[in-house]
C-alpha positions as CSV (number, residue, x, y, z in Angstrom):
1,X,163.8,72.8,157.5
2,X,162.5,76.4,157.6
3,X,164.8,79.4,157.8
4,X,164.8,83.1,157.0
5,X,167.4,84.8,154.8
6,X,168.4,88.0,156.6
7,X,170.6,89.6,153.9
8,X,171.5,89.3,150.3
9,X,172.9,86.1,149.0
10,X,176.5,86.6,147.8
11,X,179.0,84.3,146.1
12,X,176.3,82.1,144.6
13,X,177.8,78.9,143.1
14,X,176.0,76.1,141.3
15,X,177.6,72.7,142.0
16,X,175.0,70.3,140.7
17,X,172.3,70.3,138.0
18,X,169.7,67.8,136.8
19,X,170.5,64.1,137.4
20,X,173.6,65.0,139.5
21,X,171.1,65.9,142.3
22,X,170.5,62.8,144.5
23,X,167.0,63.9,145.7
24,X,165.8,64.7,142.2
25,X,162.9,62.3,142.2
26,X,161.5,63.8,145.4
27,X,161.8,67.3,144.0
28,X,160.0,66.3,140.8
29,X,157.2,64.5,142.8
30,X,156.7,67.4,145.3
31,X,157.1,70.5,143.1
32,X,156.9,69.2,139.5
33,X,159.5,68.8,136.8
34,X,161.9,71.7,136.2
35,X,165.5,72.6,135.7
36,X,166.7,71.9,139.2
37,X,170.0,73.5,140.4
38,X,171.8,72.8,143.7
39,X,173.5,76.0,144.8
40,X,175.4,77.4,147.7
41,X,176.2,80.9,148.8
42,X,176.8,83.3,151.7
43,X,173.9,85.3,153.2
């Protein structure tokens, strides 16, 4: 999914980290190991 952010991201909230992310194995395989955060916000 591709999208463009048109404004600043506000009210950023982290709601999952590390092993709490269901797609963690795909992220590690595609982009490498890291400290992954799942966030949401309003743009």
